[in-house]
C-alpha positions, 0 to 999 in steps of 0.5 A, a space after each residue: 500500500 503506497 501513501 503520499 506523505 503530502 496527503 496526510 492531515 496538516 497541523 493547524 499552524 500550517 493552515 493556508 500555507 500548503 506548499 510541496 516545497 516545505 519548509 518555506 523560506 523568507 529573507 530580508 531584501 537588504 540589510 535589516 535590523 529585524 525580520 518578521 518570519 511568520 505572524 501566527 503559530 508555526 515552527 522555525 527550522 533554522 536561519 542564517 544571519 550575515 552580520 556586516 557590523 560590530 559584534 552583537 546579539 541575534 534574538 528570536 521572539 515568539 511574537 507576531 510583530 516587532 517587539 518593543 525595546 526591553 522585551 525578553 526573547 525566547 532565544 539569544 545567540 551571539 553574532 561576531 563582527 562581520 561574520 555569519 551565524 547559523 542556527 538549526 532545530 533540525 527536522 523537528 523545528 522549534 514551535 512558536 505560538 504567536 509568531 516568529 521574529 528575528 532581531 539584532 540587538 546590542 544587548 542579550 537578555 532584552 531587546 535593544 534594537 540594533 542598526 540595519 546591518 544584517 541579512 537574515 534568511 529563515 526556514 519555517 512553516 
């Protein structure tokens, strides 16, 4: 008995986003300080950031829009000066209930939004 895996019922967080080329991709079109990857529940499988400026932090928020300065992130990573950073959650991904926003910041534990000096590329559903 042959089954097409794409015919299985899809989870609620993928409603309206069916695509046979999963995961989906989203990237900044120029240097940016943030990228709203997804508004609404979903999973982040991974992302890369090219940091063209000074060393800083890359924060990932469970949010549908850009959070205000002082907000506490779900994930904190460091980005070396003029360097690439990659993060991956493998095949299972990392769940987000509200949405997913990736932001650069001059501080780690809370958001202090940085300059528009990063190119961000994310894989999600």
